[in-house]
N, C-alpha and C positions, 0 to 999 in steps of 0.2 A: 624713419617714417613719420610724417606728419600724423597729427591726432586724427584728421578726417580720413586718411588713408588707413589707420589702424581700425577706425569704425567700419570703414567699407570692407576691410578685410575680415571683421567679424561677421558681417553680413554675408560675404561671400563663402566663408567657411560652414556657416550655417545652412546655406542653400546646397552646398556640396554633400553635406552629411545628410540632410534630407532626400537627396537624390540617390543615397547609398551607392551601389556600383554602376548607376546610370541606367537610362531607361531601357536599354538593349539587355542588360543583365536581369532587371527586373521583369522584363516580358519573357525571358527564357524561363525565370522562376515560375511564372504563371502557366507557360506552356506544359511544365511538367506537374501541374496540377497543385502546385504548392503557393502559398501568400510569401510575401516579404515579411521579414520581422516587424516592421512598423505597421503593416497591416494586420499582423497576428496580436500584436499588443493592443491595437484598436478594437479589434474583434473580441478580445478576452476582457477588456476593462469597461467600466461604466464609461459612456459617452463623454467624451471632454476632459476625463479625469487624469489623463497622463502627464506628469511632470517629468522631463528627461533631466538625467544627471550626467554632466560631461558631454553636452551636445557637439562641442567641436574638439572633443580629444582625438588625437589621430598623430599623423607625422607629416613632417614638410622638410624640403631642402631650403636652409636659410638663404635668403635673398633670391629664390627661385620662384617667381610669381607662379600661381596655379599648380604648384607642387604638392599642395595639402592632400592627402589620403585620409578619410575618416577612419576613426577605430571601428573594427568589424563586429563591435557588441554594443547593443543598444541597452540602456538601463535606466530605470526611474522608479518614481513613485505613482501609484494609481489607487482605484478603488474598485472593489467587488461588492455589489450589493450595499454601497454607502460605506464599506468598511475598507480602511487603507491597507494598502501591501506594497511590496517591493517587487518588480518584475524586470526581466532581463533575458535577452537571448542573443545568439551568434547571427550575424547577417551573412548570410550564404551568398549574397551577391558580390562580396567582394573577397576574393581569394577562396571562394568556397567555404567560408566560415573559418578557415585555418587562422588561429589568431595572429593579427599584426601587434606590433608593441602596444599600442593604445588599446585594442580589444582584449588582450590578455589582462592588462591592468585592471580594466573595468569588470572583466569576468571574475576576477580574484575579489575585487572589491564588493562584488554583489552580497556574499553571505555577512561580511562585516558591516554594510549597510543595514541589512535586515536584524541582525543582532543589536547594533547600536540603537535602532528605533523600536525594537521588539514588535515587529510587524511579520506577518505570514510572507513568504517568498516564493514566487511561481516563475520557473525558468522554462523558457520555450526554445527547445535544442534543434539545431541542424547545424552541424559543423564537424570538423575534425581537430585533432590535437597538432602538436607541433611537428615539424618536418626538419630534415636535415639541413635545411636553409636557415633555420631559426626564425623567430617571430619578425615579421616584416618582408619575408621573402627573399629572393635571389639578390636584389639590389640593396639589400640593407647591410650595415656594416656588422661584422660579427659581434654577438654579445658577449659579455665577460661571464664567467662561470658564477653563480650564485655562491655567497659564502656560507660556509658550512654554519654558520651562527645566525643566519637570516631566519625570521620567522616562519614556520612551516606554513605553506600555502593552503594546507587541508585542515589546519586546526580550526579556522572559522567555520568550515563546513561542518565539523564535529559540533562546534558551539551551537551553530544554527540548529541542528538536530535535536539538540537537547534543550532548545528554549522557544523556538517559533514553528509554525506548520510550514513545510515545506512541500510543494507539489509541482512536478516537472512533466514534460511533455516531449516525445520524440516526434518530430514532424517531417523529418527528411533523414538522410544518411547522418548518423551520429557516431562518432569514432574517437578514440583517445581520451584526453582530458574531458571534452563534454560529456563523454559516455559515463565517465566515473562519477561526475556531477548529477548527471541524469539518474542514476540508481542511487545516488545519496540524498534520498528524499523519503518522505513518509507514505507519498502516493505518486505514482507514475502511470502514465497512459503512452501508447504509441498508436500512430494511424495505421490501419490495415494494409493500404496498398503503396504508400509512399514513404514509410520509415523503415530504416534498418539501424541496428545497434551492434557495433562493431568494436573489438578490442583494435584490431588491425584489418584494413580493407584487402579486397581480392588480390591486388598488385603485390601488397607487401607479403601476403600469405603465399603466393606462388612463388616469390623470389626466395622467402627464406624456408618454405617446407616443400616446394614443388607440387603444390596441389592447386589445381585450376578450379575455382569455385566462384559463384556470382554472390553479389552483395546480399540478395535475397536469401540464398541458401546459407549464407554465414550468419545472418543476424536479422531475418525478416520476421513478421508478425506471428507466422505459422511455428516459428521455432521458439521465439521469445515468449509468446502468450502462454507457452507450457514450461518453459525453462524456469520462471519465476523470477527473470532479470526485471521485467517490468509487471506492474499489477494488472493492467487491463489494456485490452486492444479495441479500439474504437475505429469508427468507420471513416472517418474525415477529420479535419482540423476543426471545424464547428462543434462535432461530438467531444472532441478533447477539450475544448475550453468549456463547454457545458458539464463535463464530467468533473474537471477542476473546480469550476465554480460550486457546484453540489458537494464535492467533498470538503471544500474549507467552510461551508455553511454550518457544519456541525462542530467545528473547533473554535477554541478561544483564539484571540489574537495572538497570545503567547502563554507560557506556562504558569505566569503570575496572575492570570485572570481565568474565571470559571467559563466553561463552554456556554454559549448562547442559549436561552431558552426562548422558544417560540410559542406564540398562542395555539393552543390545542382545541380543535373542534371535534375530537374524537371521544365518545362516551367512555369515561374510565371504568364504568360498570359493564361495558359490551362484553356478552359472552358468545362465542361463535359455536353454534351447534355441531359444525362439522368436525371440532376438535373431539367429542365424545367418541367418535369412532373412527378417527383417522388412521390409528395405528392398528394394523390388523391383528386379530387373535391368533392367525396362523404366524409364528414365530419367524418363518424364513421369507416371508413376504415383505416387500418394502414399502414404503409410503414417502409423501412429498414433504421434507424437513422444512423446506421454504415456505410452503402454504402455513405450516405450524407457526413459523416465525410471524410470517405477516399477518396472521389471525391474532396474534397478541400485541403487537407493537401499534403504535399510531398509524392509521391508514395513509399510505402513500409515502411513508418514511423510509422504506426499506431501499438501501444503496449498498449493493455487494460490491466487495474488493477482491480481485484475484480469482475469479471463477474457473479459469482455464488451467490453473496449476494447483498441486496438492488438492485434487478435487474431492478427496473424502471430508475434508474439513471446509467448512463455510465460514467466512470472515465478512462483516458487513458492518454498516452503521444504520442507526435507526433512532426513533424518539419514543419515550414514553411521556404521556403529559407533557410533550412541548420539549423535555429534557433529552439531549442527546446521549444516546448509549453506544457502546460497542458490542457487537454480537458475534459469539461463537456457536457453531452448531457442527453436528456430523451429518453428512450426506450418505444415507445408507444404500445409494443406488451406485455408488462408486467403492468397489472393494469393501462392501457392507460399512463403510464408513471407517475403516480401520486407519490407524496413523501411520502412514507413510513417512520415509525421511523428508520428502518435499512438504508433506502435510504438516510433520512436526516443525519444520523451519518456518513455515507460514504462521502456525499458531505462536511459536516464540516472538516472533517480529511484531506480530499484532498484538500480543500482551504487552511487550514494551511499549509500543505506540500508544496503548490506552493508559499505561501507567505514566508516561510522560505528559500526557495531556488531561490527566484526571478525569477519565472517562468511567462511568460504571460499566461493569460488564454484565451481559445476560449470555449465560452459556446453557444451550438446548442439547442435552447429553443423550447420544445414541452410539456409545463408544465401545467396538468389541475388543479393542486392545491394539497392541503394536502390531503392523504388518509382519508377517513371518515369510521364510522361504529363501532360497538362494539369491535372488535379485535383492531382497531387502536387506540381507547382510551386506551384499557388494556395495549398497548405498549408504552404509553407515547408519541403518535406521536407530539402533540404540543411542548412539551419541547425539544425533539429531533429536532424538525423543527425549533423552535426559535433559538437554538444554531447554526443550518446551516444559518439561515438568519444573525445573528449577525457576524458570521464569514466572510461572503461576505461583510457585510456592513463596517467591519473594514479592509477589504483587501485594499493594496495600489499598488499591482502590475498592470501593464497594462492588461486590460480587454476588450474582444470583445464579444459581444452579437449578435448572429444571430437568430432573431425570424423566425424559420422555420414554426411552426403552433400555437400551443396555448400558451398563457402566462396568467394565470388566478390566481386569490385569492392571499392569503398572500404568497403563497409558490413561486410565480414568484419573490419575492423579493430576492430569494437565486439565481437569475441568473443575478442580474445586481448589479456589484460593482460600487462604486462612480468614476464618471468620465467614465464610459463605452462608449465604441464606439458601436452604435447600428445600426446594419443593419436588415431590416425586407424584408421578402419575400412577394410576393402576397397572399400567403396562410396564412399569420400570421392573429391572432385573439386575442384580448386581453380584460379582462373585470374582473369583480368580480367573476363571476362564468362561466363556461362552459354553452353554450346556453341551450344545453339539460335538464341538472339538474336544470338550473335557470327558464327556462320556467314552468318545471313540478312543482317546488315548488311554484312560484308567480302566476301561472294562473290555479292551480290545478282544482279549482270549476268551472271555465269557460270551461275548456276543457272537464271535466265531463258532464257538462250540455249541451253541444254543439251536434247538431245532427249527426255530424260526428266526434268524439272526436280525431281520428287519423289525420283527415285532419286538423282540428283546431289547433292540437298540431304542424304538419308540418308547416302550416301557420304562426304561431307565431314564431316558431324557424327560419324561413327563415327571418322573419321581423328582430328579434334581431341579427342574424348572420350579416345583412348587416350593423348594428350599429357598429359591431366590425372590419370592414374593416380597413386595413393598411392605406388606402388613406388619411382619416382625421388625422391620427397621423403623416404621412409624410407632410401634408399641415402645420401642427402646429410645425412643427420641434422637434416632440416628438421622432422621431428616426433621425439619421444621414442621412439615404437613403434608399428609397424603390426601391429594386433592381431585375432585373432578376437573379434568382437562379444561373444560369451559371457563372454570374458575381463575385460570393462569393470568389474563390480563388485570382484573381487578385486584388478585393478590400482588402482582408487580407493580400496580400503580400505588398500592399502599405503601410497598417497600421504596420505591423511589422518592416518594415524598419524605420518607423517614430519613433516607441516608444522604439526600442531595445537600443539606446544610453542612454535613461533614467534609465535603469537599474543599470548602474554605480553608480548613486546616492544612491541608495539603498542598496548598499552592506554592509554586516555586519549583526548581529543578529537581527532578526525581533522583533517588538515591542510586538507581541504575539507569542509565541513559540508553536511548534509542540507537541501535545499529542496523544498517541495510543489510 
């Protein structure tokens, strides 16, 4: 082939790659309410910032003109809010995203690239894993088995999770290998009406198990919003890109850098009067913990993660004086805020995430204890709870705990890391068991034998509630201060200024790494 023909061939292959699976395939993608992968990348990144890696990777038949098939995975560098990142995703317009040879190689290379350049990684998923025909489809020659000594293709996935922020989105059907990579992330979203996440699709399930089930029933947003497979469900692709951009705005480029500090226009001395009476005196009444958190952190900085699953535990990002913080809290409107197996897994994962990226933790505590009952035992609550407790016990990031109300039982240990700065509100109470359950168990016979059992129970509950008062804890220096709830923001702003310089001593990879 002459030099001119070689140059022409480069131009032709670049054109073919930009056209993806062709105009008809792209139009079909649009008709289903989904963007193509190139459109997704452009919508996510700062305008004009994408620089593609391997633009003419693919396959061709030697000596056969026009036989070039582009790799069905797009990969490159870009910028989010002027910060560099790596971005990649399956091209569903070619073989429905099932990896051809070039696509598989680019997909596997994605984490390697992020680790090499120490840049955040964003994966935009819509595709399936391998098929019985192998990479390249039915017409491709059979591939040789991988040697047992070859580098493990998931090793770079683990390295990425331990070193750079990884955010992913399910924007269509995601199955097999892409599904594994989707959940191997620090933050994941899926679109509500167009995405499904599956180990195997309906046809495979029917053939293997004899079950007839739709993709939506197998892996739709209604299921996985609550299963914990993904973190958040969003309305559409634009919302997914916005969520990823916001999530990454709280994080450093890698574990060797500090989280980014933004200018803060919120008064560090601000005291929200609503906090003085937000916790009801009647101990059985609930309150809005999210309102508490939003009243303390910088205004407009609350970004919740995973609201639909493990609902008794709140996990979120926020800022104090412009500094990013990881937020844990109990939501008493769901099973009184008790720690279920799902909630414990959510806490464990979030604590490991905060540890990896050196994020100070604010923990607003209203913990009645581990969930009890037959269902809780079937779900393995004690094992999941122990994992959460141990993650907190091993954490070395700065930790502030605000005892808002209950701090009960073994589950309370999941809210206080070593060296925690502990503030208590007048509504705080702590002990081995919540008063109501403890009194019923310990004094069941005495209550039943009383002339007025209800009055006797109320009398005992009042007496034991008085013993759980925060004042003796403050007297014994079991907490650092007992405060007016309105003082919480000023106290925590002082604390974050004090501890922030210490983060520079923790930079680098954590002694225990993040696992999905």
